[in-house]
N, C-alpha and C positions, 0 to 999 in steps of 0.2 A: 804682697799678701797672696795674690792669685798664683804667682810662681811657686811659692812655698807649698800651697795647698796641692797643686798639681804634682809637684815633686813628691809630696807625701803620698798621693795616690799611687804614683809609679812605684815608689819604694815599698809600699804596702803590698802591692801585687807581686813585686819581685820576691819579697820575703815569703809570701803565701805560696807561690809556685815553686820557689826555691826549696822551701821546706818539703813540699810534696815530692819534689824530684830527688832530693838528697837525704832527707832525714825521716820521712814518713816510711812506714813498713813497706818493704819491697815485695813484689811478687816472687813466689818461689821459683828460682831459676832451674832450668833443666841441667842435668849433669850427663855428659856424654859417656855412657857406660862402655862404649867401644874403645875409648882412649884412656879410661881410668877405671879402677876397680869399683864396683857398685858398693854403695853403703850397705852395711849389714842391716837386715830386717830383724828387729827385735820384737818378739811377740809378747813378752812379759811386760805388763804395765807397772811393775814395781820390781826392785832388786830381788833376785832369787839367790839364796845362800849357795855357796860353792859346794857344800855337802848336803845333798838332798836325802830325804828318808828313803828306806829301801823300797824298791819297786813293788807296786801292788799286783799280786797275782791275779790273772784273769779269772773272774768268777762268773758263774752262770747268772744271768739276769733273772730276777724274780718279778719285778715290776718294770716293764719296758715295752717299747713299741717293737713290732715285728720287723719293720723296714723304715728306713729314713724317708720322711715325707715332709711336704711343705703345707703349712696351714696359712690360708689367706685371711687377712683381717681388713675389712673395708669400712671406712667412714666417709663422711662427706668431704673430708679434708685430706685423708691419708689412705694410701693403699700399701699395706705392710705385708711382709712375708716372714713367717717364723718357720724354723725347721725343728723337727723332733730330735735331730742329732745335735746334742748339746743344749737344746732348748734356748736357742739364741735367735736374734733377728738377722736375717740376711738381706732384707730390703725394706726401706722406709721412704716411700715415694710421696712427695707433696703434690697433690693434684692441682693446686692453684699456682704453682711456681714451676714453669717449664725450664728444662736444661738447655744446653746448646743444641741438642738434637730436636728440640720442640716437644719432647716427651716429658712427663712429670719428673722433676729432679729427684734423684735418689741420694739421701744423705748418708747411706752406708756405701762406702767406696766399692766400686765394682772391681772384679778381678783380684780380690785379696788372696794372697797365698794361703794354703791350708794351715800354715803355722801361725797366721795372724789371728788374734782374738776378734770375735764378733761381739756386737753389743750385748751386754748382760751375761757374758761368760763368767764362769767360776774360775778363780785363781787362788791357789792355796800356798804357793811356794814350794810345793812338792811336784816336781816335773812329771813323775809317773802318775800321780793322782790327777793332775791337771789334764794329762793326755786321756785318762780314762773318762773323765767328765766331759771332755770335748767330743769324744767319739761315742759316748753313751746315747742310746736311743730312748729318749724320754717318752713316756706315754702321755699324749695330749688329751685334754678334756673335750675337745671338739675338733672336727675336721675343717671347719670354716666358721668365721665369726663376723657378723655385721654389727659393729659396735656403735651404731648411731646413738643409742641410748646408754651406752656404757655397760659393757659386759666383761667377764673375766675369762681369760684363757689360762688354764693351769697345766703344768707339766710335772711328772713324777718319775723317778727312777730308783730302783733298788736291786742289789745283787747279793749273791751268797756270801760275800766278804763282810756283810754288815753295813755296806755303804748305802745310804738313803739320801737322795737329793730331791728338793722340791723347788719349783718356781711358779709364780702366778703373776700375770700381767692384766691390768685393768686399764682399758683405754677410756680416757675421760669423755664426758658428754660434749655436746656441741659448744658449750661456753668455754671449754678449754681443750680444743681438738688435738693439741700437740703434746699433751701431758699423759705420761704413763705412770700408773701406780704399781710398784714392783715389790713383791715380798719373796723371800727365799730362805731356805734352811738347808743345812748340810750336816749329816751325822755319820758316824762310823761306830757300829756296835753300841748304839744308844748315846754316845758322847758327841757333843757338838764339835765340829771341825771349823776353826777360824778360816774365813775366806774373804776375798775381795771381789768386788763386782767390776769387771773390766768392760770397757766400751770400745776398745780397739782403735784403729786409726780414724780420726775425724778431721774434717767433715767433707761431704760432697765430692766435688771434682778435684780439689786439692791443688789446682794450679790455675794460672791466669789464661784461660782458654780463649778469651776475647782479645787479649793484648792491650786492654785498657790500662792507662796509667793511674787509675783510681781503684785498683784492686788491692785488697788487704788479705794476706795469707792467714792461715789458722794460727791462733795464739791460745795459750792457756789463760783463762780468765777467772779471777776470784773476787768476790765482793762481800763486804761486811754489811751491806745494805745502804751505806752512805756514799761509797765510792767503789770503783772497780780497778783492780790491778791487772795489767796485761803483760804476759811473759812470752816472748818469742822463743824459737828453738835455741838461739844463742844464750838467752838468759837461763833457760832450763838446763843447759849444760852445767851451770854452776850450782843450781838448786832445783832438783827434780821433785823433792818431796815437800808438801805444804800441809801443815796442820794448824787448826785454829777454829775459832767460832765464826766461820764464814756462813753467810746467809744462803749463798749458792755459789757453785763453782763448776767449771767444765772447760769446754773448748769452743772458741768463737772464731768464725771467719768473717768475710766481708758482710754477708747477709744472713747467716744462719748460726744457730747456737744449739749445742747439746750441753745440758747442765743438770746437776743434781741439786735439789732444793733441800737445805738442811732440816727445815721444820724445827729448828731450835736445838739440834744436836751438833756437837763438834764434828768437823769433817777431817778425814785423813786421806789426802790425795797424793797421787804420784803421776807425773807427766813425763813422756819420753818421745822425742822426735823419731819418726819412722820414715824411711825412704822406700818408695814403691814404684814400680813401673807405671807410666802414665798411659792409659788406654786412649786410643784415637789421637795420639800425639806422634811426632816424628820418632822413628825407630831409634832405640838406644837412649831414650830420655827417661828421666825420673821426676817424681814429685815428692814433696815432703808433707807428711801429716804429723799430727801429735796424738799418740796413743795415751790413754789415761785410765785410771781406775780409782775407786774409792772403797774404803773399808766397809764391809757389810756386817750386819748383826742378824742372827737367826730369828726369823719371824718378824723382823722389824720392817715397817712400811717405808719405802723410799719413793719419793716423787721425782720424776725425771722429765725435763722439757727437751723435746727434740723437734725443733721447727724453725720458722722464720723469725727474724728480728723485726717484726711488725710492732710498732709502738703500742697500739691498742691491745694486741694479743698478749704481749709481754705484761702489760699493766694489769690485764684481767687475771693473769696467773699470780703475779706478785709485783707490787708497785715498784720495788727496787730493781726488778729484772730489766727495766727499761735502761738501766745503766750499762747494759751490754752493748747498746748503740753508742758509738763514740762520736758525739756531736761536737766535741771540742770545747773551746772556751766560750763559744757563743750559744751554748745549749739553752741558756735562759731565754734566748730569742728564737732559737730553732724550734723548740717545742710548740710555742703558740703559733708560729708560722705553719708548721706541719699540721697542727690541729685545724687551723683556718683553711689550709689547702685541701685537706680531706673533707671538710664540711662543704666547701664550694664544689668539690668534685662529686659529692653526693647528689647534687642537682644537675651538674653539667655532664658528668660521665666521661670526661676526657681530661687527663691530667695536664696536657699541653694547654688547652684553653682555660683550665683552672688556674694555671700559672699566670696566663695573660690577665685573667680577671683579678687575681690577687695583686698583680703588679699595678693595675689601674687603680685598685682600691687604695693601695699604699701611697701611690703618687697623688691621689685625690686628697688624702689626709694631709700630705705635706705641701699641697698646692698653695695655701695661704702663706706659709713660711717662705716657699720658693718665690712667690710674688714679691714679698718684701725684699728678698735677696736681689731679685732682678732690678727692682726700683732703686735699691741702694747702689748697685753696680752702675746704673745709668747716671746717678748723681756723682759717683766717683769719676766717671768718664768726663762729665762736664767740668769737674774741678781740675782736670789735668793741667791746663795752662797755668793756673795759679800755683799748683804744686810744683810744676817744673820751674817756675820763676823763683820759688823759695829755694829749691835745690840748686839752682844756678848761682844764687848769692853765696851759698856755703860750700860750693864744690872745691874752692881753693884750700879749705881746711882738711887736715887729715882726719881719719875716722876716730883716732884717739884724742884729738884736740878738743878741749872743753867747749870751744866755740861751736863745734859741730852739734853738740847737744841742743843748742838753741834752735837748730833746724827742726828737730823733732817736736820741740815745744811749740814752735810757730805753726807747724803742720797740724798738730792736735788742736790748737786754737782755731785754725781754719775749719777743721772738721766740725768742731762744736758750733761755730758760728753758722755754718750751713746745714747743720742737723744731719750730718753724714756719719755713719758708723762703718769704718773700713773693714771690720770683721764680719759685718752682716751678710756680705755676699758669699762668705765661705761656709757659714753654719749649715745650710741645707746639704752642701756637698759632703760635709763631714758626717751628717746624720745618715746619709745613704750607705756609708761604709759598713756599719754593723749589719744592716739588712742584707747587703751584698755578700758579706762573709757568711752570714747565717744561711742564705740561699745556697752558697757554695757547699757548706757542710751538709745541709739537708739533701741536696741533689747527689752528693757523693756517697752517702751511706744509707739513706732511707730506702728500705726495700719496696716501699709503696711505689717508687718511681722506677724500679727495676723492670725493664722490658715494657714500660708504659709508652705507647705511641702518641704522637701528636697528629700529623697528617702527612700525606705524600711520602717523602723519602726518610722522614724521621720516625724510626720505629722503636727507639729506646731513649727516653729523656735523660737517663743516667749516663749515656754514652755521648761521645762527641758527634757532631753533625758529619755524616760520612761524605757529604759533598762539599762541606765547608761553606755553604751558602749563607747560613745565618750569621756566622762570625764576620763575613765580609759586609753583610747588610748592617750589622751592628757597628762596624768600623766606619762605614759611610755615614750612618746616622750620627755618630759621635763627631765626625768631621764637620758635618753641616751644623750641628748644635753649637760647636765652638765658633764656627764662622759667623753665626748670627748673634752670639752672646756678647753683650757690652763688655769691654775690657779696658782697663787703665794701663795695661802693660805696653812697653815700647815695641816697635816693629820687630826687633830681633827676638824678644821674648814671645811675641805672638807667633812667629814662625816656629819657634821651639814647641809651643803648645799645640800647633797643628800636627806635630809629629806624634802626639799622644795617641790619636786614633790608630795610627799604624802599629805602634807598640802594643796597644790593647788587642787589636785584631790578631796579631801573631800569638799573643798569650792565650786568647780565647779559642784558637783553632782546635785545641784538644780538650777544652773544658766541656763539662756536661752540657748537652744541647738545651736542657731546661734552664740552666744558668744564663746561657746566651739569649734565650727567649726573654727572660726577665730583664736583662740589661738593654736589649733591643727595644722593647716596648716602653721601658722607662725613658729611653732617649726620645722615642716618638712623642711621648706625653710632654716631655720637657720642651721639645721643639714646638709643639702646638701651643703650649703655654707662653713660650717666648714670643712667638709671632703675635699672639693676642696682646701680650703686654706691650710690645713695640707699637702695635696699632693704637692701643689705648693711651700711650704716653709718647707722642711724637717728639723728637728732639727739638728743643727750643734753640732758636738762633739768638744768642746773647753776645754782647760785647763785654769782655771781661777786662777791667782796668788792670794794667800791668803795674807791678811794683815800681816805685821810683828808681830803685837801683837798676832794674832792667832797662828803663827808659834812658838813664844816663849812659849805660853801656852802648846802647844803640846809637845815641847822639854822638858819642865819642867815636864810634866806628864810622859814622858818616863824615865827621870832620876829618878823620884820618884819610878817608878815601878821597876827599876833595883836595887835601894837601898833596 
């Protein structure tokens, strides 16, 4: 039984890490532009007809700004920059989430080419009109906006050709700091012009700058409220346009999300992979984003979320928005674990020690069951001479021989007589699996752990231990735990089990350090409980009567030896 359980543990981790290595979404790979032609940068976020309308003649602006200028919008959570040229966002920095350079992370990719759409750009399908709108100097309603209480920044443009364009942005108050309410209208000679709202390439840095094996690149994401569909760049090549009664949709990467909330109306979206140069990366490399757009209606209000995939923040905006976080099949357990972890951290103020505290609480809850398991394993160990005697009597029969079935019947009768449950020693180990995998999912995708330090050399609980100290300590504790744990396995199997700590140590070298901390302190708790149990239940020295068949075999061997 023990051998099968440990084998199940090993296979489970092989499957888990194998999936992560071969089937999970891969980081966007760099393409060497020096040796291959660079991918074309497509700025349109939806197909443009091959025959466009006649070019719009340059007309004198009637309502416009005199020069292109930037309008700063500051909240407690966001530092945004709008430009009057095109009335779009050029920077959306999250004050509470630093980037690789230590500065607030900008969700609008830097160094976008002039032809790439910026968030909230107009697109009509008419290349000439789109160019006019992109270069138009909209007149802003303010030169600066401190939107802590929620204010509106409006833009307006009009020219002699009869073109009138309006945009208005309202930054939500503190309870929803990453939500913008957007309204727009576009007219020519008094008639509405159909348009789409483009968000350009999303999101953030666009590539795995840390080299972590737990990075998930940007994907298109769509949700009807009950589940979420994720489409990577390969999937979008086959189906770029998506229409339906989606509750929200947009682009999601590992930790951040840009999404439009439908508020009950059908959505018409288009997604397209876009290759762009990677700033602060090796020369001649590229990164892949996903540009996207959604159909707009004149005067219609559109709510857009542009921020972190923090569980509580997403839930405050829309309960179904938490599905943007891919917790996997153990989401039912990850959510309460994350809730408990954040609650504990509210008192401790350090996620590393909060993980330690939560680990001790979980192990304390399982302590009674683990105690019964250890007692059962000791009983099994004491029964081994009798078990081996039974096995010796039936070893001459083949596995398929009906007589061999009597061995199992006799062993079950022995277990019942002595009050031993052979499976009782395995149950606690099996119960730790869901918790372990839930911690794995939590620490891999929860932004709350992104960049969260513990102490000393561990500065990010979502990344692996840079010095590999905690994985080695975890392996050592696992080795000692197995060494002192009662076992009914034969010496060969015991040696095989002692290889498990080595295998786990290797697998955990690149696991999130928070996960290693959980496993390490779980081992320490188990070791302490095992030592206490051993002290409470000292092994009894008993003489076990051997079965008559075994005695006859020994007597025969003695007579043969004398002869």
